[in-house]
Structure formats: C-alpha cells, structure tokens
Backbone as CSV, one residue per row, in Angstrom:
resi,resn,N_x,N_y,N_z,CA_x,CA_y,CA_z,C_x,C_y,C_z
1,UNK,0.825,-1.194,0.000,0.000,0.000,0.000,0.865,1.253,0.000
2,UNK,1.913,1.264,0.809,2.810,2.429,0.850,3.466,2.655,-0.502
3,UNK,3.863,1.551,-1.158,4.483,1.688,-2.477,3.499,2.268,-3.480
4,UNK,2.254,1.810,-3.420,1.240,2.316,-4.342,0.988,3.787,-4.087
5,UNK,0.862,4.178,-2.796,0.640,5.593,-2.466,1.827,6.435,-2.925
6,UNK,3.039,5.932,-2.706,4.233,6.652,-3.144,4.244,6.820,-4.650
7,UNK,3.915,5.743,-5.363,3.851,5.806,-6.825,2.795,6.807,-7.272
8,UNK,1.635,6.766,-6.595,0.544,7.677,-6.937,0.989,9.122,-6.765
9,UNK,1.605,9.425,-5.651,2.058,10.801,-5.403,3.160,11.202,-6.377
10,UNK,4.112,10.307,-6.630,5.205,10.610,-7.542,4.687,10.819,-8.954
11,UNK,3.800,9.907,-9.397,3.318,10.001,-10.776,2.492,11.254,-10.983
12,UNK,1.719,11.670,-9.982,0.903,12.863,-10.175,1.745,14.124,-10.062
13,UNK,2.758,14.110,-9.208,3.567,15.317,-9.064,4.472,15.532,-10.272
14,UNK,4.933,14.470,-10.905,5.807,14.636,-12.066,5.022,14.990,-13.315
15,UNK,3.713,14.654,-13.328,2.894,14.970,-14.491,2.392,16.401,-14.467
16,UNK,2.396,17.017,-13.317,1.803,18.343,-13.168,2.642,19.394,-13.880
17,UNK,1.969,20.247,-14.644,2.626,21.419,-15.198,1.656,22.584,-15.168
18,UNK,2.129,23.774,-15.471,1.335,24.988,-15.315,0.125,25.004,-16.242
19,UNK,0.194,24.380,-17.412,-0.892,24.417,-18.383,-2.034,23.461,-18.025
20,UNK,-1.732,22.447,-17.219,-2.712,21.402,-16.939,-3.852,21.952,-16.074
21,UNK,-5.100,21.710,-16.478,-6.228,22.194,-15.678,-6.336,21.402,-14.378
22,UNK,-6.924,22.029,-13.374,-7.083,21.382,-12.077,-8.377,20.583,-12.011
23,UNK,-9.211,20.691,-13.046,-10.472,19.962,-13.085,-10.252,18.641,-13.827
24,UNK,-10.582,17.533,-13.154,-10.421,16.212,-13.753,-11.638,15.882,-14.622
25,UNK,-12.827,16.278,-14.137,-14.047,15.990,-14.890,-15.136,16.972,-14.489
26,UNK,-16.059,17.213,-15.432,-17.252,18.014,-15.162,-18.463,17.151,-15.468
27,UNK,-19.421,17.186,-14.563,-20.681,16.487,-14.771,-21.771,17.530,-14.557
28,UNK,-22.313,18.026,-15.654,-23.256,19.147,-15.622,-22.558,20.313,-14.916
29,UNK,-23.100,20.804,-13.807,-22.477,21.937,-13.118,-21.444,21.509,-12.075
30,UNK,-21.327,20.231,-11.847,-20.393,19.716,-10.836,-19.000,19.579,-11.440
31,UNK,-18.009,20.060,-10.708,-16.612,19.925,-11.136,-15.859,19.078,-10.120
32,UNK,-15.188,18.068,-10.614,-14.350,17.212,-9.780,-12.915,17.671,-9.960
33,UNK,-12.345,18.239,-8.893,-10.968,18.724,-8.987,-9.992,17.560,-8.855
34,UNK,-8.792,17.830,-9.269,-7.745,16.812,-9.163,-7.507,16.421,-7.702
35,UNK,-7.502,17.408,-6.802,-7.300,17.120,-5.382,-8.417,16.233,-4.832
36,UNK,-9.680,16.545,-5.190,-10.798,15.729,-4.728,-10.696,14.308,-5.291
37,UNK,-10.367,14.219,-6.564,-10.228,12.916,-7.215,-9.159,12.083,-6.510
38,UNK,-8.009,12.675,-6.277,-6.915,11.914,-5.653,-7.225,11.565,-4.203
39,UNK,-7.937,12.447,-3.494,-8.330,12.121,-2.117,-9.278,10.918,-2.114
40,UNK,-10.210,10.891,-3.052,-11.142,9.755,-3.155,-10.386,8.488,-3.557
41,UNK,-9.418,8.638,-4.432,-8.620,7.490,-4.868,-7.814,6.921,-3.702
42,UNK,-7.225,7.774,-2.906,-6.458,7.315,-1.739,-7.388,6.599,-0.754
43,UNK,-8.599,7.145,-0.529,-9.571,6.475,0.361,-9.940,5.099,-0.207
44,UNK,-10.100,5.027,-1.523,-10.417,3.753,-2.170,-9.293,2.742,-1.944
45,UNK,-8.052,3.213,-1.971,-6.900,2.334,-1.772,-6.894,1.713,-0.376
46,UNK,-7.483,2.406,0.581,-7.558,1.860,1.933,-8.407,0.592,1.962
47,UNK,-9.410,0.514,1.080,-10.303,-0.639,1.037,-9.852,-1.678,0.018
48,UNK,-9.275,-1.239,-1.072,-8.833,-2.120,-2.156,-7.323,-2.331,-2.037
49,UNK,-6.912,-3.291,-1.253,-5.487,-3.508,-1.008,-4.724,-3.961,-2.252
50,UNK,-5.400,-4.573,-3.205,-4.714,-5.087,-4.379,-4.836,-4.139,-5.579
51,UNK,-5.339,-2.956,-5.360,-5.517,-1.976,-6.431,-4.161,-1.630,-7.042
52,UNK,-4.121,-1.584,-8.359,-2.893,-1.194,-9.052,-3.149,0.157,-9.712
53,UNK,-2.291,1.105,-9.458,-2.479,2.463,-9.946,-1.992,2.608,-11.385
54,UNK,-2.646,1.896,-12.278,-2.330,2.043,-13.691,-3.219,3.142,-14.262
55,UNK,-2.854,3.627,-15.428,-3.662,4.654,-16.086,-5.080,4.126,-16.335
56,UNK,-5.176,2.883,-16.762,-6.484,2.270,-17.041,-7.318,2.165,-15.753
57,UNK,-6.698,1.771,-14.660,-7.401,1.640,-13.384,-7.879,3.005,-12.893
58,UNK,-7.058,4.027,-13.073,-7.449,5.379,-12.659,-8.625,5.878,-13.498
59,UNK,-8.631,5.562,-14.795,-9.750,5.948,-15.661,-11.024,5.217,-15.246
60,UNK,-10.890,3.942,-14.922,-12.046,3.156,-14.476,-12.614,3.735,-13.185
61,UNK,-11.737,4.100,-12.256,-12.178,4.697,-10.996,-12.902,6.015,-11.271
62,UNK,-12.358,6.831,-12.157,-13.002,8.097,-12.523,-14.376,7.823,-13.138
63,UNK,-14.488,6.806,-13.945,-15.775,6.440,-14.530,-16.812,6.111,-13.472
64,UNK,-16.382,5.399,-12.434,-17.296,5.082,-11.320,-17.723,6.348,-10.601
65,UNK,-16.784,7.276,-10.391,-17.128,8.543,-9.730,-18.120,9.350,-10.571
66,UNK,-17.924,9.355,-11.881,-18.823,10.088,-12.769,-20.225,9.474,-12.730
67,UNK,-20.326,8.135,-12.811,-21.633,7.475,-12.721,-22.308,7.793,-11.390
68,UNK,-21.527,7.790,-10.326,-22.062,8.092,-9.001,-22.614,9.513,-8.979
69,UNK,-21.869,10.465,-9.517,-22.320,11.860,-9.534,-23.582,12.020,-10.377
70,UNK,-23.669,11.347,-11.502,-24.869,11.412,-12.348,-26.087,10.902,-11.576
71,UNK,-25.924,9.804,-10.868,-27.032,9.253,-10.081,-27.423,10.191,-8.941
72,UNK,-26.439,10.799,-8.295,-26.729,11.757,-7.225,-27.510,12.940,-7.790
73,UNK,-27.066,13.469,-8.909,-27.760,14.604,-9.514,-29.198,14.243,-9.889
74,UNK,-29.407,13.036,-10.402,-30.757,12.601,-10.752,-31.621,12.493,-9.496
75,UNK,-31.078,11.928,-8.425,-31.826,11.798,-7.177,-32.201,13.179,-6.627
76,UNK,-31.284,14.119,-6.702,-31.551,15.481,-6.226,-32.621,16.141,-7.106
77,UNK,-32.532,15.920,-8.412,-33.533,16.526,-9.311,-34.935,15.999,-9.023
78,UNK,-35.027,14.794,-8.488,-36.320,14.209,-8.115,-36.695,14.542,-6.665
79,UNK,-35.883,15.400,-6.018,-36.090,15.830,-4.621,-36.032,14.675,-3.622
80,UNK,-35.348,13.609,-3.988,-35.210,12.493,-3.055,-34.363,12.876,-1.848
81,UNK,-33.517,13.898,-1.993,-32.701,14.366,-0.875,-33.537,15.089,0.183
82,UNK,-34.782,15.397,-0.136,-35.681,16.075,0.806,-36.708,15.110,1.394
83,UNK,-36.645,13.856,0.969,-37.566,12.838,1.457,-37.330,12.619,2.954
84,UNK,-38.399,12.653,3.759,-38.236,12.477,5.217,-37.519,11.183,5.606
85,UNK,-37.765,10.104,4.882,-37.093,8.838,5.200,-35.590,8.954,4.950
86,UNK,-35.211,9.642,3.876,-33.794,9.845,3.575,-33.141,10.709,4.663
87,UNK,-33.799,11.794,5.024,-33.258,12.696,6.057,-33.122,11.958,7.379
88,UNK,-34.118,11.141,7.715,-34.061,10.356,8.949,-32.883,9.381,8.924
89,UNK,-32.666,8.735,7.782,-31.544,7.791,7.652,-30.212,8.512,7.811
90,UNK,-30.090,9.700,7.217,-28.854,10.482,7.335,-28.628,10.897,8.784
91,UNK,-29.688,11.339,9.447,-29.556,11.742,10.851,-29.107,10.568,11.708
92,UNK,-29.688,9.390,11.490,-29.300,8.204,12.271,-27.848,7.837,12.004
93,UNK,-27.440,7.891,10.731,-26.057,7.590,10.382,-25.114,8.602,11.032
94,UNK,-25.467,9.876,10.960,-24.652,10.937,11.544,-24.505,10.719,13.049
95,UNK,-25.619,10.440,13.723,-25.575,10.221,15.173,-24.708,9.015,15.521
96,UNK,-24.928,7.921,14.811,-24.167,6.692,15.095,-22.679,6.905,14.839
97,UNK,-22.350,7.600,13.760,-20.948,7.852,13.433,-20.315,8.779,14.461
98,UNK,-21.039,9.792,14.880,-20.520,10.724,15.878,-20.266,10.008,17.208
99,UNK,-21.205,9.189,17.626,-21.031,8.431,18.875,-19.856,7.465,18.745
100,UNK,-19.742,6.805,17.594,-18.628,5.877,17.361,-17.293,6.603,17.483
101,UNK,-17.176,7.777,16.863,-15.930,8.551,16.933,-15.631,8.965,18.374
102,UNK,-16.659,9.370,19.112,-16.484,9.748,20.515,-15.979,8.564,21.326
103,UNK,-16.606,7.415,21.139,-16.211,6.226,21.902,-14.789,5.795,21.548
104,UNK,-14.442,5.841,20.272,-13.082,5.485,19.860,-12.056,6.408,20.499
105,UNK,-12.359,7.708,20.526,-11.430,8.671,21.124,-11.281,8.418,22.620
106,UNK,-12.398,8.155,23.293,-12.353,7.914,24.741,-11.637,6.604,25.049
107,UNK,-11.898,5.574,24.257,-11.217,4.283,24.464,-9.713,4.458,24.294
108,UNK,-9.312,5.191,23.269,-7.883,5.431,23.047,-7.268,6.141,24.250
109,UNK,-7.960,7.141,24.743,-7.479,7.888,25.911,-7.361,6.977,27.134
110,UNK,-8.373,6.164,27.372,-8.375,5.280,28.541,-7.293,4.208,28.414
111,UNK,-7.131,3.640,27.206,-6.113,2.612,27.002,-4.721,3.125,27.351
112,UNK,-4.461,4.391,27.054,-3.146,4.967,27.340,-2.888,5.089,28.836
113,UNK,-3.952,5.116,29.628,-3.812,5.280,31.073,-4.057,3.990,31.848
114,UNK,-4.419,2.923,31.144,-4.772,1.669,31.806,-3.586,0.709,31.795
115,UNK,-3.251,0.220,32.969,-2.174,-0.763,33.071,-2.568,-1.829,34.084
116,UNK,-1.924,-2.940,33.973,-2.190,-4.083,34.846,-0.908,-4.400,35.604
117,UNK,-1.036,-4.597,36.903,0.139,-4.916,37.721,0.343,-6.433,37.784
118,UNK,1.553,-6.799,38.126,1.871,-8.227,38.313,0.998,-8.822,39.420
119,UNK,0.763,-8.021,40.450,-0.047,-8.501,41.570,-1.480,-8.804,41.116
120,UNK,-2.034,-7.949,40.271,-3.384,-8.190,39.760,-3.434,-9.487,38.956
121,UNK,-2.411,-9.735,38.178,-2.349,-10.966,37.378,-2.268,-12.186,38.292
122,UNK,-1.395,-12.113,39.290,-1.261,-13.244,40.231,-2.557,-13.485,41.001
123,UNK,-3.202,-12.387,41.430,-4.464,-12.530,42.171,-5.536,-13.194,41.304
124,UNK,-5.634,-12.768,40.047,-6.632,-13.355,39.158,-6.299,-14.822,38.886
125,UNK,-5.017,-15.129,38.751,-4.595,-16.523,38.507,-5.008,-17.399,39.691
126,UNK,-4.765,-16.914,40.913,-5.151,-17.675,42.105,-6.660,-17.878,42.146
127,UNK,-7.382,-16.837,41.798,-8.845,-16.906,41.774,-9.312,-17.958,40.761
128,UNK,-8.709,-17.963,39.589,-9.059,-18.949,38.568,-8.647,-20.352,38.996
129,UNK,-7.521,-20.441,39.656,-6.985,-21.749,40.086,-7.930,-22.415,41.080
130,UNK,-8.560,-21.616,41.952,-9.493,-22.209,42.925,-10.745,-22.752,42.237
131,UNK,-11.103,-22.160,41.087,-12.283,-22.613,40.357,-11.961,-23.765,39.416
132,UNK,-10.751,-23.759,38.865,-10.327,-24.782,37.899,-9.059,-25.445,38.406
133,UNK,-9.153,-26.703,38.713,-7.984,-27.409,39.236,-6.895,-27.567,38.172
134,UNK,-7.290,-27.793,36.920,-6.322,-28.037,35.863,-6.097,-26.769,35.047
135,UNK,-5.343,-25.870,35.581,-5.015,-24.619,34.902,-3.523,-24.641,34.570
136,UNK,-3.151,-24.240,33.351,-1.726,-24.228,33.002,-0.939,-23.323,33.951
137,UNK,0.378,-23.480,33.982,1.202,-22.629,34.841,1.005,-21.141,34.487
138,UNK,1.244,-20.283,35.453,1.021,-18.843,35.301,1.758,-18.271,34.094
139,UNK,2.998,-18.672,33.879,3.761,-18.094,32.769,3.154,-18.405,31.405
140,UNK,2.331,-19.464,31.329,1.684,-19.814,30.058,0.378,-19.049,29.818
141,UNK,-0.242,-18.564,30.866,-1.535,-17.868,30.723,-1.461,-16.397,31.147
142,UNK,-0.289,-15.960,31.527,-0.111,-14.597,32.047,-0.601,-13.523,31.066
143,UNK,-0.242,-13.646,29.789,-0.640,-12.637,28.797,-2.150,-12.617,28.587
144,UNK,-2.761,-13.800,28.591,-4.218,-13.871,28.427,-4.925,-13.235,29.622
145,UNK,-4.416,-13.507,30.807,-5.004,-12.933,32.017,-4.836,-11.417,32.001
146,UNK,-3.665,-10.947,31.615,-3.419,-9.499,31.554,-4.360,-8.830,30.553
147,UNK,-4.556,-9.459,29.399,-5.459,-8.900,28.383,-6.895,-8.865,28.901
148,UNK,-7.299,-9.933,29.566,-8.643,-9.987,30.143,-8.829,-8.893,31.193
149,UNK,-7.857,-8.746,32.078,-7.939,-7.713,33.122,-7.973,-6.314,32.517
150,UNK,-7.162,-6.093,31.494,-7.139,-4.782,30.851,-8.491,-4.477,30.208
151,UNK,-9.071,-5.466,29.549,-10.389,-5.294,28.919,-11.452,-5.002,29.980
152,UNK,-11.377,-5.701,31.099,-12.329,-5.465,32.184,-12.187,-4.049,32.734
153,UNK,-10.948,-3.606,32.924,-10.712,-2.245,33.416,-11.212,-1.211,32.413
154,UNK,-10.947,-1.463,31.138,-11.387,-0.557,30.080,-12.912,-0.442,30.078
155,UNK,-13.593,-1.574,30.151,-15.061,-1.583,30.158,-15.602,-0.867,31.385
156,UNK,-15.011,-1.136,32.541,-15.474,-0.493,33.774,-15.253,1.017,33.720
157,UNK,-14.119,1.442,33.202,-13.828,2.878,33.106,-14.763,3.552,32.113
158,UNK,-15.033,2.889,31.004,-15.978,3.443,30.018,-17.369,3.561,30.639
159,UNK,-17.797,2.537,31.357,-19.104,2.576,32.013,-19.176,3.730,33.016
160,UNK,-18.104,3.893,33.796,-18.061,5.001,34.764,-18.153,6.349,34.052
161,UNK,-17.446,6.482,32.961,-17.445,7.728,32.206,-18.839,8.049,31.669
162,UNK,-19.466,7.055,31.025,-20.809,7.267,30.469,-21.802,7.560,31.590
163,UNK,-21.730,6.813,32.685,-22.629,7.054,33.814,-22.410,8.449,34.400
164,UNK,-21.156,8.895,34.443,-20.865,10.249,34.920,-21.459,11.309,34.005
165,UNK,-21.355,11.098,32.709,-21.969,12.037,31.761,-23.473,12.100,31.971
166,UNK,-24.065,10.925,32.149,-25.513,10.864,32.348,-25.904,11.528,33.662
167,UNK,-25.108,11.310,34.693,-25.392,11.895,36.004,-25.301,13.421,35.954
168,UNK,-24.326,13.937,35.202,-24.117,15.383,35.123,-25.087,16.089,34.173
169,UNK,-25.763,15.319,33.318,-26.688,15.922,32.359,-27.981,16.342,33.052
170,UNK,-28.573,17.396,32.552,-29.866,17.854,33.073,-30.951,17.196,32.219
171,UNK,-31.543,16.152,32.765,-32.547,15.382,32.035,-33.890,15.534,32.739
172,UNK,-34.915,15.833,31.954,-36.289,15.881,32.484,-37.134,14.935,31.662
173,UNK,-37.877,14.109,32.334,-38.771,13.174,31.651,-40.212,13.598,31.964
174,UNK,-41.008,13.716,30.941,-42.394,14.095,31.088,-43.250,12.847,30.923
175,UNK,-43.505,12.190,32.039,-44.183,10.902,32.078,-45.530,10.921,31.368
176,UNK,-46.257,12.034,31.459,-47.600,12.053,30.886,-47.615,11.870,29.383
177,UNK,-46.478,12.078,28.730,-46.412,11.924,27.270,-45.852,10.594,26.830
178,UNK,-45.502,9.748,27.780,-44.953,8.437,27.416,-46.015,7.517,26.880
C-alpha cells in the first residue's frame, strides 16, 4: 500500500505542469478537482489492497465517480434528498458515526492510562486456580489474564465515564407523554 501511495504521489507530481487544468471531470455543473479525485482514490486504496495504480485503473475509478455523480444529480432533481425517510436515515447515520468517533477517542485515551500490575495478574490466577484445578502454569496464561484484566478495566472505566456524563446531564422526563 505504501508503495502504491508513493507511486501515486510521484506520478501525479511529475505529471503536473502549469498548463494542466485542475479539473479532472465536469458532470453538468459539478466539477471534480484533481485534489478531490486523488483524495477519493487514496480512500479507495484503503479498502482495495490489491488496487494497481495504472492509467487504465485510474480511468475506471473516474468512470465510477462520474456514474455516481450522475445518479446523485438525478436523485436530487427528483427531490429524493428532501424525502423524510432519507433525512431520517442520514440523521441516524450521523448520530451513530458521531457516537462511534467519541467512543473510539475515549477508548484510546483510557487505554493509554490503563495498566495491569503483576499482583493483579497473580491474584486473578489464584482466583481462577481455585475454580479450575487443571489450569496451566502462570507463565503460560499470564498474557491472556493481563489482556482480560485490561479489557475489564477498560469496560469499567468506560461505564463510569458514560454514567458520569448521564449523572451530570440535566434530564427531564415528562411521564404524561410516554
């Protein structure tokens, strides 16, 4: 992937000259700039690991973008973008994506501050040993126990954080409308 991205950047930078237009394609009033095209191409490369950046492949990708834009323009001309079901779907997607990004950021923050001590690992091993007589030696299960403990701490900290947000929020419920 790095080689393909490097090739993509090198090939586009060496082809650029002052006379070359910055517009890759026009679809009615819509203009696709070279920067937008390449940003979309790079995003596509994240999903298509075996993509080869040949001239033919780049033209094919541009063709897909043009077809997509034509369909979008047709949908807009039919006012489908104003359809309540469409707006509701976009709102749900936006909310879910926003919450996902928030949770990912918080998990990353918590992971950086979460650690497991040797004592915690030994204590959990002893606890497991009393429940299961045939448990492998500690050195063979230590990493699994540490991962389990870290996940438990992460989940507990996330729960505390969400509960704290809920506790601090000003929420009023109007029972008569339920």
